[in-house]
Biopython code that builds the backbone (N, CA, C, O; Angstrom):
import numpy as np
from Bio.PDB.StructureBuilder import StructureBuilder

atoms = [
    (1, "MET", "N", (164.977, 177.951, 163.720)),
    (1, "MET", "CA", (165.242, 177.273, 162.477)),
    (1, "MET", "C", (166.606, 177.685, 161.951)),
    (1, "MET", "O", (166.889, 178.881, 161.890)),
    (2, "PRO", "N", (167.462, 176.748, 161.569)),
    (2, "PRO", "CA", (168.787, 177.112, 161.075)),
    (2, "PRO", "C", (168.699, 177.800, 159.728)),
    (2, "PRO", "O", (167.859, 177.480, 158.887)),
    (3, "GLU", "N", (169.602, 178.759, 159.557)),
    (3, "GLU", "CA", (169.620, 179.489, 158.286)),
    (3, "GLU", "C", (170.253, 178.622, 157.215)),
    (3, "GLU", "O", (171.160, 177.839, 157.497)),
    (4, "PRO", "N", (169.776, 178.760, 155.987)),
    (4, "PRO", "CA", (170.395, 177.990, 154.906)),
    (4, "PRO", "C", (171.815, 178.488, 154.654)),
    (4, "PRO", "O", (172.087, 179.685, 154.745)),
    (5, "ALA", "N", (172.697, 177.579, 154.343)),
    (5, "ALA", "CA", (174.098, 177.933, 154.085)),
    (5, "ALA", "C", (174.190, 178.754, 152.814)),
    (5, "ALA", "O", (173.630, 178.396, 151.777)),
    (6, "LYS", "N", (174.908, 179.859, 152.916)),
    (6, "LYS", "CA", (175.079, 180.719, 151.746)),
    (6, "LYS", "C", (176.315, 180.268, 150.991)),
    (6, "LYS", "O", (177.371, 180.037, 151.579)),
    (7, "SER", "N", (176.170, 180.148, 149.713)),
    (7, "SER", "CA", (177.329, 179.781, 148.904)),
    (7, "SER", "C", (178.080, 181.046, 148.516)),
    (7, "SER", "O", (177.478, 182.085, 148.246)),
    (8, "ALA", "N", (179.367, 180.943, 148.495)),
    (8, "ALA", "CA", (180.201, 182.094, 148.134)),
    (8, "ALA", "C", (180.011, 182.392, 146.660)),
    (8, "ALA", "O", (179.894, 181.472, 145.850)),
    (9, "PRO", "N", (179.980, 183.677, 146.299)),
    (9, "PRO", "CA", (179.845, 184.005, 144.875)),
    (9, "PRO", "C", (181.057, 183.506, 144.108)),
    (9, "PRO", "O", (182.164, 183.434, 144.642)),
    (10, "ALA", "N", (180.834, 183.169, 142.871)),
    (10, "ALA", "CA", (181.919, 182.655, 142.035)),
    (10, "ALA", "C", (182.968, 183.739, 141.849)),
    (10, "ALA", "O", (182.631, 184.874, 141.515)),
    (11, "PRO", "N", (184.220, 183.407, 142.059)),
    (11, "PRO", "CA", (185.269, 184.426, 141.904)),
    (11, "PRO", "C", (185.395, 184.862, 140.457)),
    (11, "PRO", "O", (185.251, 184.072, 139.525)),
    (12, "LYS", "N", (185.671, 186.148, 140.304)),
    (12, "LYS", "CA", (185.860, 186.681, 138.957)),
    (12, "LYS", "C", (187.185, 186.200, 138.406)),
    (12, "LYS", "O", (188.088, 185.818, 139.149)),
    (13, "LYS", "N", (187.280, 186.227, 137.112)),
    (13, "LYS", "CA", (188.496, 185.764, 136.459)),
    (13, "LYS", "C", (189.656, 186.682, 136.844)),
    (13, "LYS", "O", (189.569, 187.899, 136.680)),
    (14, "GLY", "N", (190.726, 186.104, 137.349)),
    (14, "GLY", "CA", (191.897, 186.886, 137.723)),
    (14, "GLY", "C", (191.805, 187.503, 139.095)),
    (14, "GLY", "O", (192.664, 188.306, 139.461)),
    (15, "SER", "N", (190.783, 187.153, 139.877)),
    (15, "SER", "CA", (190.671, 187.748, 141.200)),
    (15, "SER", "C", (191.593, 187.035, 142.179)),
    (15, "SER", "O", (192.159, 185.989, 141.862)),
    (16, "LYS", "N", (191.741, 187.609, 143.369)),
    (16, "LYS", "CA", (192.633, 187.036, 144.367)),
    (16, "LYS", "C", (192.113, 185.695, 144.870)),
    (16, "LYS", "O", (192.895, 184.791, 145.166)),
    (17, "LYS", "N", (190.789, 185.566, 144.964)),
    (17, "LYS", "CA", (190.229, 184.310, 145.453)),
    (17, "LYS", "C", (190.543, 183.166, 144.505)),
    (17, "LYS", "O", (190.805, 182.047, 144.944)),
    (18, "ALA", "N", (190.518, 183.438, 143.224)),
    (18, "ALA", "CA", (190.818, 182.390, 142.249)),
    (18, "ALA", "C", (192.263, 181.931, 142.391)),
    (18, "ALA", "O", (192.558, 180.746, 142.235)),
    (19, "VAL", "N", (193.158, 182.858, 142.683)),
    (19, "VAL", "CA", (194.570, 182.514, 142.832)),
    (19, "VAL", "C", (194.773, 181.676, 144.087)),
    (19, "VAL", "O", (195.526, 180.702, 144.064)),
    (20, "THR", "N", (194.104, 182.048, 145.195)),
    (20, "THR", "CA", (194.303, 181.300, 146.431)),
    (20, "THR", "C", (193.736, 179.896, 146.320)),
    (20, "THR", "O", (194.304, 178.964, 146.890)),
    (21, "LYS", "N", (192.638, 179.715, 145.605)),
    (21, "LYS", "CA", (192.101, 178.371, 145.428)),
    (21, "LYS", "C", (193.052, 177.523, 144.603)),
    (21, "LYS", "O", (193.209, 176.332, 144.870)),
    (22, "ALA", "N", (193.685, 178.115, 143.612)),
    (22, "ALA", "CA", (194.645, 177.371, 142.806)),
    (22, "ALA", "C", (195.857, 176.991, 143.652)),
    (22, "ALA", "O", (196.437, 175.921, 143.462)),
    (23, "GLN", "N", (196.235, 177.849, 144.570)),
    (23, "GLN", "CA", (197.372, 177.541, 145.434)),
    (23, "GLN", "C", (197.017, 176.434, 146.415)),
    (23, "GLN", "O", (197.861, 175.595, 146.729)),
    (24, "LYS", "N", (195.783, 176.419, 146.902)),
    (24, "LYS", "CA", (195.377, 175.397, 147.860)),
    (24, "LYS", "C", (195.360, 174.021, 147.222)),
    (24, "LYS", "O", (195.609, 173.027, 147.904)),
    (25, "LYS", "N", (195.075, 173.940, 145.941)),
    (25, "LYS", "CA", (195.068, 172.645, 145.267)),
    (25, "LYS", "C", (196.459, 172.026, 145.293)),
    (25, "LYS", "O", (196.602, 170.825, 145.520)),
    (26, "ASP", "N", (197.477, 172.838, 145.063)),
    (26, "ASP", "CA", (198.846, 172.331, 145.070)),
    (26, "ASP", "C", (199.347, 172.090, 146.492)),
    (26, "ASP", "O", (200.231, 171.263, 146.715)),
    (27, "GLY", "N", (198.784, 172.807, 147.433)),
    (27, "GLY", "CA", (199.247, 172.689, 148.804)),
    (27, "GLY", "C", (200.488, 173.510, 149.079)),
    (27, "GLY", "O", (201.036, 173.443, 150.179)),
    (28, "LYS", "N", (200.943, 174.280, 148.112)),
    (28, "LYS", "CA", (202.139, 175.097, 148.269)),
    (28, "LYS", "C", (201.793, 176.546, 147.977)),
    (28, "LYS", "O", (200.976, 176.846, 147.107)),
    (29, "LYS", "N", (202.424, 177.427, 148.712)),
    (29, "LYS", "CA", (202.272, 178.846, 148.425)),
    (29, "LYS", "C", (203.378, 179.263, 147.477)),
    (29, "LYS", "O", (204.495, 178.750, 147.535)),
    (30, "ARG", "N", (203.057, 180.181, 146.626)),
    (30, "ARG", "CA", (204.071, 180.687, 145.699)),
    (30, "ARG", "C", (204.994, 181.637, 146.433)),
    (30, "ARG", "O", (204.558, 182.428, 147.270)),
    (31, "LYS", "N", (206.259, 181.552, 146.113)),
    (31, "LYS", "CA", (207.222, 182.489, 146.682)),
    (31, "LYS", "C", (207.180, 183.774, 145.880)),
    (31, "LYS", "O", (207.113, 183.756, 144.651)),
    (32, "ARG", "N", (207.218, 184.875, 146.583)),
    (32, "ARG", "CA", (207.289, 186.156, 145.888)),
    (32, "ARG", "C", (208.693, 186.317, 145.348)),
    (32, "ARG", "O", (209.679, 186.093, 146.050)),
    (33, "SER", "N", (208.765, 186.705, 144.100)),
    (33, "SER", "CA", (210.085, 186.910, 143.516)),
    (33, "SER", "C", (210.695, 188.174, 144.111)),
    (33, "SER", "O", (210.012, 189.185, 144.276)),
    (34, "ARG", "N", (211.963, 188.109, 144.426)),
    (34, "ARG", "CA", (212.643, 189.248, 145.027)),
    (34, "ARG", "C", (213.093, 190.192, 143.933)),
    (34, "ARG", "O", (213.688, 189.777, 142.938)),
    (35, "LYS", "N", (212.806, 191.448, 144.125)),
    (35, "LYS", "CA", (213.219, 192.447, 143.158)),
    (35, "LYS", "C", (214.398, 193.222, 143.738)),
    (35, "LYS", "O", (214.319, 193.775, 144.835)),
    (36, "GLU", "N", (215.472, 193.249, 142.994)),
    (36, "GLU", "CA", (216.651, 193.965, 143.456)),
    (36, "GLU", "C", (216.431, 195.461, 143.309)),
    (36, "GLU", "O", (215.860, 195.924, 142.322)),
    (37, "SER", "N", (216.888, 196.203, 144.296)),
    (37, "SER", "CA", (216.819, 197.652, 144.191)),
    (37, "SER", "C", (217.962, 198.257, 145.002)),
    (37, "SER", "O", (218.616, 197.583, 145.798)),
    (38, "TYR", "N", (218.174, 199.525, 144.779)),
    (38, "TYR", "CA", (219.228, 200.258, 145.468)),
    (38, "TYR", "C", (218.654, 201.111, 146.594)),
    (38, "TYR", "O", (219.333, 202.010, 147.090)),
    (39, "SER", "N", (217.423, 200.846, 147.003)),
    (39, "SER", "CA", (216.752, 201.717, 147.958)),
    (39, "SER", "C", (217.459, 201.751, 149.313)),
    (39, "SER", "O", (217.507, 202.801, 149.954)),
    (40, "VAL", "N", (217.998, 200.635, 149.752)),
    (40, "VAL", "CA", (218.707, 200.606, 151.038)),
    (40, "VAL", "C", (219.928, 201.515, 150.981)),
    (40, "VAL", "O", (220.204, 202.259, 151.921)),
    (41, "TYR", "N", (220.648, 201.448, 149.879)),
    (41, "TYR", "CA", (221.878, 202.229, 149.739)),
    (41, "TYR", "C", (221.575, 203.715, 149.551)),
    (41, "TYR", "O", (222.279, 204.570, 150.090)),
    (42, "VAL", "N", (220.532, 204.017, 148.790)),
    (42, "VAL", "CA", (220.128, 205.416, 148.611)),
    (42, "VAL", "C", (219.719, 206.000, 149.952)),
    (42, "VAL", "O", (220.054, 207.142, 150.264)),
    (43, "TYR", "N", (218.995, 205.217, 150.746)),
    (43, "TYR", "CA", (218.552, 205.689, 152.053)),
    (43, "TYR", "C", (219.741, 205.937, 152.983)),
    (43, "TYR", "O", (219.755, 206.924, 153.718)),
    (44, "LYS", "N", (220.733, 205.049, 152.956)),
    (44, "LYS", "CA", (221.922, 205.231, 153.798)),
    (44, "LYS", "C", (222.689, 206.488, 153.416)),
    (44, "LYS", "O", (223.150, 207.227, 154.287)),
    (45, "VAL", "N", (222.825, 206.733, 152.114)),
    (45, "VAL", "CA", (223.527, 207.938, 151.659)),
    (45, "VAL", "C", (222.743, 209.180, 152.044)),
    (45, "VAL", "O", (223.328, 210.182, 152.457)),
    (46, "LEU", "N", (221.409, 209.123, 151.910)),
    (46, "LEU", "CA", (220.571, 210.260, 152.289)),
    (46, "LEU", "C", (220.749, 210.587, 153.765)),
    (46, "LEU", "O", (220.846, 211.758, 154.133)),
    (47, "LYS", "N", (220.792, 209.573, 154.605)),
    (47, "LYS", "CA", (220.947, 209.809, 156.038)),
    (47, "LYS", "C", (222.338, 210.330, 156.388)),
    (47, "LYS", "O", (222.496, 211.047, 157.376)),
    (48, "GLN", "N", (223.343, 209.981, 155.593)),
    (48, "GLN", "CA", (224.678, 210.528, 155.824)),
    (48, "GLN", "C", (224.730, 212.001, 155.459)),
    (48, "GLN", "O", (225.382, 212.795, 156.136)),
    (49, "VAL", "N", (224.036, 212.366, 154.379)),
    (49, "VAL", "CA", (224.090, 213.742, 153.889)),
    (49, "VAL", "C", (223.113, 214.634, 154.644)),
    (49, "VAL", "O", (223.475, 215.723, 155.088)),
    (50, "HIS", "N", (221.866, 214.167, 154.789)),
    (50, "HIS", "CA", (220.817, 214.928, 155.477)),
    (50, "HIS", "C", (220.132, 214.016, 156.493)),
    (50, "HIS", "O", (219.150, 213.356, 156.154)),
    (51, "PRO", "N", (220.625, 213.964, 157.723)),
    (51, "PRO", "CA", (220.084, 213.015, 158.703)),
    (51, "PRO", "C", (218.616, 213.221, 159.050)),
    (51, "PRO", "O", (217.932, 212.264, 159.412)),
    (52, "ASP", "N", (218.119, 214.449, 158.946)),
    (52, "ASP", "CA", (216.739, 214.708, 159.355)),
    (52, "ASP", "C", (215.749, 214.681, 158.194)),
    (52, "ASP", "O", (214.584, 215.036, 158.375)),
    (53, "THR", "N", (216.187, 214.270, 157.013)),
    (53, "THR", "CA", (215.326, 214.274, 155.833)),
    (53, "THR", "C", (214.921, 212.856, 155.472)),
    (53, "THR", "O", (215.732, 211.931, 155.530)),
    (54, "GLY", "N", (213.645, 212.694, 155.094)),
    (54, "GLY", "CA", (213.145, 211.400, 154.641)),
    (54, "GLY", "C", (212.941, 211.409, 153.135)),
    (54, "GLY", "O", (213.222, 212.403, 152.466)),
    (55, "ILE", "N", (212.450, 210.295, 152.611)),
    (55, "ILE", "CA", (212.212, 210.184, 151.176)),
    (55, "ILE", "C", (210.954, 209.355, 150.960)),
    (55, "ILE", "O", (210.739, 208.349, 151.636)),
    (56, "SER", "N", (210.127, 209.782, 150.016)),
    (56, "SER", "CA", (208.896, 209.051, 149.723)),
    (56, "SER", "C", (209.196, 207.844, 148.848)),
    (56, "SER", "O", (210.265, 207.752, 148.245)),
    (57, "SER", "N", (208.247, 206.922, 148.786)),
    (57, "SER", "CA", (208.465, 205.716, 147.977)),
    (57, "SER", "C", (208.506, 206.061, 146.493)),
    (57, "SER", "O", (209.203, 205.406, 145.719)),
    (58, "LYS", "N", (207.759, 207.088, 146.096)),
    (58, "LYS", "CA", (207.784, 207.508, 144.693)),
    (58, "LYS", "C", (209.151, 208.085, 144.330)),
    (58, "LYS", "O", (209.697, 207.784, 143.269)),
    (59, "ALA", "N", (209.697, 208.912, 145.213)),
    (59, "ALA", "CA", (211.028, 209.477, 144.983)),
    (59, "ALA", "C", (212.094, 208.388, 145.027)),
    (59, "ALA", "O", (213.077, 208.450, 144.290)),
    (60, "MET", "N", (211.901, 207.387, 145.891)),
    (60, "MET", "CA", (212.850, 206.279, 145.956)),
    (60, "MET", "C", (212.820, 205.477, 144.661)),
    (60, "MET", "O", (213.859, 205.009, 144.197)),
    (61, "GLY", "N", (211.641, 205.317, 144.079)),
    (61, "GLY", "CA", (211.537, 204.637, 142.787)),
    (61, "GLY", "C", (212.268, 205.394, 141.698)),
    (61, "GLY", "O", (212.912, 204.791, 140.839)),
    (62, "ILE", "N", (212.170, 206.718, 141.730)),
    (62, "ILE", "CA", (212.874, 207.548, 140.752)),
    (62, "ILE", "C", (214.384, 207.416, 140.939)),
    (62, "ILE", "O", (215.123, 207.285, 139.963)),
    (63, "MET", "N", (214.841, 207.450, 142.191)),
    (63, "MET", "CA", (216.273, 207.303, 142.457)),
    (63, "MET", "C", (216.775, 205.919, 142.056)),
    (63, "MET", "O", (217.895, 205.779, 141.566)),
    (64, "ASN", "N", (215.945, 204.897, 142.263)),
    (64, "ASN", "CA", (216.330, 203.539, 141.891)),
    (64, "ASN", "C", (216.489, 203.426, 140.379)),
    (64, "ASN", "O", (217.447, 202.821, 139.898)),
    (65, "SER", "N", (215.554, 204.005, 139.631)),
    (65, "SER", "CA", (215.670, 203.955, 138.171)),
    (65, "SER", "C", (216.854, 204.791, 137.691)),
    (65, "SER", "O", (217.480, 204.454, 136.686)),
    (66, "PHE", "N", (217.166, 205.877, 138.398)),
    (66, "PHE", "CA", (218.328, 206.694, 138.058)),
    (66, "PHE", "C", (219.621, 205.895, 138.220)),
    (66, "PHE", "O", (220.478, 205.916, 137.337)),
    (67, "VAL", "N", (219.765, 205.195, 139.340)),
    (67, "VAL", "CA", (220.975, 204.409, 139.584)),
    (67, "VAL", "C", (221.076, 203.273, 138.573)),
    (67, "VAL", "O", (222.164, 202.983, 138.076)),
    (68, "ASN", "N", (219.948, 202.625, 138.260)),
    (68, "ASN", "CA", (219.955, 201.566, 137.246)),
    (68, "ASN", "C", (220.386, 202.110, 135.894)),
    (68, "ASN", "O", (221.148, 201.463, 135.175)),
    (69, "ASP", "N", (219.902, 203.298, 135.544)),
    (69, "ASP", "CA", (220.245, 203.906, 134.261)),
    (69, "ASP", "C", (221.736, 204.217, 134.192)),
    (69, "ASP", "O", (222.385, 203.922, 133.189)),
    (70, "ILE", "N", (222.280, 204.808, 135.249)),
    (70, "ILE", "CA", (223.709, 205.127, 135.275)),
    (70, "ILE", "C", (224.543, 203.853, 135.195)),
    (70, "ILE", "O", (225.548, 203.807, 134.486)),
    (71, "PHE", "N", (224.121, 202.815, 135.925)),
    (71, "PHE", "CA", (224.853, 201.544, 135.897)),
    (71, "PHE", "C", (224.857, 200.954, 134.493)),
    (71, "PHE", "O", (225.891, 200.482, 134.022)),
    (72, "GLU", "N", (223.705, 200.978, 133.819)),
    (72, "GLU", "CA", (223.624, 200.438, 132.458)),
    (72, "GLU", "C", (224.474, 201.247, 131.486)),
    (72, "GLU", "O", (225.100, 200.680, 130.591)),
    (73, "ARG", "N", (224.502, 202.569, 131.655)),
    (73, "ARG", "CA", (225.325, 203.403, 130.777)),
    (73, "ARG", "C", (226.806, 203.102, 130.952)),
    (73, "ARG", "O", (227.540, 202.982, 129.972)),
    (74, "ILE", "N", (227.246, 202.979, 132.205)),
    (74, "ILE", "CA", (228.660, 202.702, 132.460)),
    (74, "ILE", "C", (229.036, 201.325, 131.933)),
    (74, "ILE", "O", (230.087, 201.161, 131.313)),
    (75, "ALA", "N", (228.184, 200.336, 132.176)),
    (75, "ALA", "CA", (228.475, 198.981, 131.707)),
    (75, "ALA", "C", (228.482, 198.917, 130.185)),
    (75, "ALA", "O", (229.331, 198.245, 129.599)),
    (76, "GLY", "N", (227.547, 199.607, 129.540)),
    (76, "GLY", "CA", (227.500, 199.619, 128.077)),
    (76, "GLY", "C", (228.704, 200.300, 127.472)),
    (76, "GLY", "O", (229.263, 199.824, 126.485)),
    (77, "GLU", "N", (229.106, 201.414, 128.060)),
    (77, "GLU", "CA", (230.278, 202.137, 127.549)),
    (77, "GLU", "C", (231.551, 201.326, 127.760)),
    (77, "GLU", "O", (232.427, 201.315, 126.894)),
    (78, "ALA", "N", (231.663, 200.652, 128.896)),
    (78, "ALA", "CA", (232.835, 199.804, 129.140)),
    (78, "ALA", "C", (232.872, 198.645, 128.156)),
    (78, "ALA", "O", (233.943, 198.250, 127.695)),
    (79, "SER", "N", (231.705, 198.100, 127.834)),
    (79, "SER", "CA", (231.643, 197.004, 126.869)),
    (79, "SER", "C", (232.061, 197.472, 125.479)),
    (79, "SER", "O", (232.821, 196.791, 124.790)),
    (80, "ARG", "N", (231.558, 198.643, 125.070)),
    (80, "ARG", "CA", (231.936, 199.183, 123.756)),
    (80, "ARG", "C", (233.427, 199.477, 123.701)),
    (80, "ARG", "O", (234.080, 199.204, 122.694)),
    (81, "LEU", "N", (233.963, 200.028, 124.771)),
    (81, "LEU", "CA", (235.385, 200.342, 124.816)),
    (81, "LEU", "C", (236.226, 199.069, 124.776)),
    (81, "LEU", "O", (237.288, 199.046, 124.153)),
    (82, "ALA", "N", (235.760, 198.021, 125.431)),
    (82, "ALA", "CA", (236.491, 196.753, 125.422)),
    (82, "ALA", "C", (236.496, 196.143, 124.033)),
    (82, "ALA", "O", (237.509, 195.591, 123.604)),
    (83, "HIS", "N", (235.371, 196.235, 123.321)),
    (83, "HIS", "CA", (235.320, 195.690, 121.965)),
    (83, "HIS", "C", (236.112, 196.556, 120.991)),
    (83, "HIS", "O", (236.699, 196.051, 120.034)),
    (84, "TYR", "N", (236.123, 197.857, 121.241)),
    (84, "TYR", "CA", (236.826, 198.777, 120.362)),
    (84, "TYR", "C", (238.334, 198.568, 120.452)),
    (84, "TYR", "O", (239.033, 198.596, 119.438)),
    (85, "LYS", "N", (238.825, 198.360, 121.653)),
    (85, "LYS", "CA", (240.261, 198.186, 121.867)),
    (85, "LYS", "C", (240.560, 196.725, 122.169)),
    (85, "LYS", "O", (241.232, 196.408, 123.151)),
    (86, "ARG", "N", (240.069, 195.862, 121.338)),
    (86, "ARG", "CA", (240.198, 194.427, 121.576)),
    (86, "ARG", "C", (241.642, 193.942, 121.460)),
    (86, "ARG", "O", (242.031, 192.975, 122.115)),
    (87, "SER", "N", (242.424, 194.607, 120.636)),
    (87, "SER", "CA", (243.793, 194.147, 120.416)),
    (87, "SER", "C", (244.662, 194.308, 121.663)),
    (87, "SER", "O", (245.627, 193.567, 121.850)),
    (88, "ARG", "N", (244.320, 195.275, 122.514)),
    (88, "ARG", "CA", (245.089, 195.463, 123.740)),
    (88, "ARG", "C", (244.699, 194.424, 124.776)),
    (88, "ARG", "O", (243.564, 193.950, 124.809)),
    (89, "LYS", "N", (245.634, 194.090, 125.597)),
    (89, "LYS", "CA", (245.378, 193.123, 126.659)),
    (89, "LYS", "C", (245.325, 193.866, 127.993)),
    (89, "LYS", "O", (246.292, 193.855, 128.755)),
    (90, "GLU", "N", (244.201, 194.507, 128.266)),
    (90, "GLU", "CA", (244.020, 195.202, 129.534)),
    (90, "GLU", "C", (242.878, 194.546, 130.290)),
    (90, "GLU", "O", (242.006, 193.909, 129.699)),
    (91, "SER", "N", (242.896, 194.707, 131.583)),
    (91, "SER", "CA", (241.838, 194.105, 132.384)),
    (91, "SER", "C", (240.547, 194.910, 132.231)),
    (91, "SER", "O", (240.562, 196.064, 131.803)),
    (92, "TYR", "N", (239.449, 194.283, 132.585)),
    (92, "TYR", "CA", (238.138, 194.920, 132.467)),
    (92, "TYR", "C", (238.028, 196.118, 133.404)),
    (92, "TYR", "O", (237.348, 197.093, 133.083)),
    (93, "SER", "N", (238.683, 196.058, 134.551)),
    (93, "SER", "CA", (238.614, 197.166, 135.497)),
    (93, "SER", "C", (239.262, 198.422, 134.933)),
    (93, "SER", "O", (238.852, 199.534, 135.267)),
    (94, "VAL", "N", (240.265, 198.256, 134.085)),
    (94, "VAL", "CA", (240.893, 199.410, 133.448)),
    (94, "VAL", "C", (239.895, 200.097, 132.530)),
    (94, "VAL", "O", (239.843, 201.326, 132.472)),
    (95, "TYR", "N", (239.096, 199.302, 131.806)),
    (95, "TYR", "CA", (238.080, 199.873, 130.931)),
    (95, "TYR", "C", (237.019, 200.618, 131.736)),
    (95, "TYR", "O", (236.588, 201.704, 131.348)),
    (96, "VAL", "N", (236.607, 200.044, 132.835)),
    (96, "VAL", "CA", (235.606, 200.701, 133.678)),
    (96, "VAL", "C", (236.161, 202.002, 134.219)),
    (96, "VAL", "O", (235.446, 203.003, 134.268)),
    (97, "TYR", "N", (237.427, 202.010, 134.628)),
    (97, "TYR", "CA", (238.049, 203.226, 135.137)),
    (97, "TYR", "C", (238.086, 204.306, 134.059)),
    (97, "TYR", "O", (237.819, 205.475, 134.339)),
    (98, "LYS", "N", (238.418, 203.915, 132.824)),
    (98, "LYS", "CA", (238.457, 204.883, 131.725)),
    (98, "LYS", "C", (237.072, 205.431, 131.423)),
    (98, "LYS", "O", (236.919, 206.615, 131.121)),
    (99, "VAL", "N", (236.068, 204.573, 131.503)),
    (99, "VAL", "CA", (234.694, 205.022, 131.262)),
    (99, "VAL", "C", (234.269, 206.004, 132.339)),
    (99, "VAL", "O", (233.638, 207.016, 132.036)),
    (100, "LEU", "N", (234.604, 205.722, 133.588)),
    (100, "LEU", "CA", (234.246, 206.638, 134.667)),
    (100, "LEU", "C", (234.920, 207.988, 134.484)),
    (100, "LEU", "O", (234.332, 209.021, 134.803)),
    (101, "LYS", "N", (236.143, 207.993, 133.975)),
    (101, "LYS", "CA", (236.812, 209.261, 133.695)),
    (101, "LYS", "C", (236.106, 210.012, 132.572)),
    (101, "LYS", "O", (236.097, 211.242, 132.555)),
    (102, "GLN", "N", (235.501, 209.258, 131.611)),
    (102, "GLN", "CA", (234.757, 209.908, 130.535)),
    (102, "GLN", "C", (233.412, 210.425, 131.028)),
    (102, "GLN", "O", (232.970, 211.503, 130.629)),
    (103, "VAL", "N", (232.760, 209.652, 131.899)),
    (103, "VAL", "CA", (231.438, 210.046, 132.383)),
    (103, "VAL", "C", (231.540, 211.232, 133.328)),
    (103, "VAL", "O", (230.712, 212.142, 133.268)),
    (104, "TYR", "N", (232.550, 211.237, 134.205)),
    (104, "TYR", "CA", (232.737, 212.312, 135.173)),
    (104, "TYR", "C", (234.051, 213.040, 134.897)),
    (104, "TYR", "O", (234.988, 212.912, 135.684)),
    (105, "PRO", "N", (234.148, 213.803, 133.804)),
    (105, "PRO", "CA", (235.433, 214.417, 133.463)),
    (105, "PRO", "C", (235.810, 215.598, 134.353)),
    (105, "PRO", "O", (236.998, 215.839, 134.567)),
    (106, "ASP", "N", (234.837, 216.338, 134.876)),
    (106, "ASP", "CA", (235.130, 217.576, 135.592)),
    (106, "ASP", "C", (235.463, 217.369, 137.058)),
    (106, "ASP", "O", (235.875, 218.314, 137.729)),
    (107, "THR", "N", (235.298, 216.174, 137.567)),
    (107, "THR", "CA", (235.515, 215.983, 138.993)),
    (107, "THR", "C", (236.981, 215.996, 139.363)),
    (107, "THR", "O", (237.332, 216.418, 140.465)),
    (108, "GLY", "N", (237.849, 215.543, 138.466)),
    (108, "GLY", "CA", (239.261, 215.511, 138.767)),
    (108, "GLY", "C", (239.623, 214.426, 139.761)),
    (108, "GLY", "O", (240.729, 214.420, 140.300)),
    (109, "ARG", "N", (238.692, 213.500, 140.010)),
    (109, "ARG", "CA", (238.925, 212.418, 140.952)),
    (109, "ARG", "C", (238.751, 211.086, 140.248)),
    (109, "ARG", "O", (238.099, 210.999, 139.208)),
    (110, "GLY", "N", (239.327, 210.074, 140.812)),
    (110, "GLY", "CA", (239.131, 208.718, 140.310)),
    (110, "GLY", "C", (237.842, 208.136, 140.863)),
    (110, "GLY", "O", (237.149, 208.781, 141.650)),
    (111, "HIS", "N", (237.524, 206.930, 140.456)),
    (111, "HIS", "CA", (236.280, 206.324, 140.905)),
    (111, "HIS", "C", (236.329, 205.939, 142.382)),
    (111, "HIS", "O", (235.279, 205.745, 142.993)),
    (112, "HIS", "N", (237.517, 205.824, 142.967)),
    (112, "HIS", "CA", (237.595, 205.477, 144.382)),
    (112, "HIS", "C", (237.021, 206.598, 145.240)),
    (112, "HIS", "O", (236.325, 206.333, 146.220)),
    (113, "GLU", "N", (237.305, 207.840, 144.885)),
    (113, "GLU", "CA", (236.800, 208.964, 145.655)),
    (113, "GLU", "C", (235.334, 209.233, 145.365)),
    (113, "GLU", "O", (234.615, 209.740, 146.226)),
    (114, "LEU", "N", (234.879, 208.899, 144.160)),
    (114, "LEU", "CA", (233.488, 209.163, 143.805)),
    (114, "LEU", "C", (232.522, 208.284, 144.575)),
    (114, "LEU", "O", (231.430, 208.730, 144.927)),
    (115, "PHE", "N", (232.899, 207.052, 144.842)),
    (115, "PHE", "CA", (231.947, 206.104, 145.387)),
    (115, "PHE", "C", (232.283, 205.675, 146.814)),
    (115, "PHE", "O", (232.024, 204.532, 147.190)),
    (116, "ARG", "N", (232.839, 206.549, 147.590)),
    (116, "ARG", "CA", (233.093, 206.243, 149.004)),
    (116, "ARG", "C", (231.923, 206.660, 149.817)),
    (116, "ARG", "O", (231.928, 206.492, 151.037)),
]
sb = StructureBuilder()
sb.init_structure("model")
sb.init_model(0)
sb.init_chain("A")
sb.init_seg("    ")
for serial, (resi, resn, name, xyz) in enumerate(atoms, 1):
    if name == "N":
        sb.init_residue(resn, " ", resi, " ")
    sb.init_atom(name, np.array(xyz, "f"), 0.0, 1.0, " ", f" {name:<3s}", serial, name[0])
structure = sb.get_structure()
């Protein structure tokens, strides 16, 4: 005797099954949004400095947020400096260079040597 067909339990609200059924109705899969990160570059620098050392995903997340924070600080300071010295006609790169000299005063190097 054939077994009676079992019906699938109703998917819970917000479950993965509910999302896939909604996608099947449209006939299209959603594209995953790409998230920008500096993990590739951090990994390359790590391998240049310590070739035999790895990094965990948690530590990579911390390094990514660190680089984002530094980038935002430099960009914000360059923006403030540009608005502060609005009367002068200097290029934006000059402001960024001045900010880098303020952020890294003890290095005695320009930004070209810092980021090679």
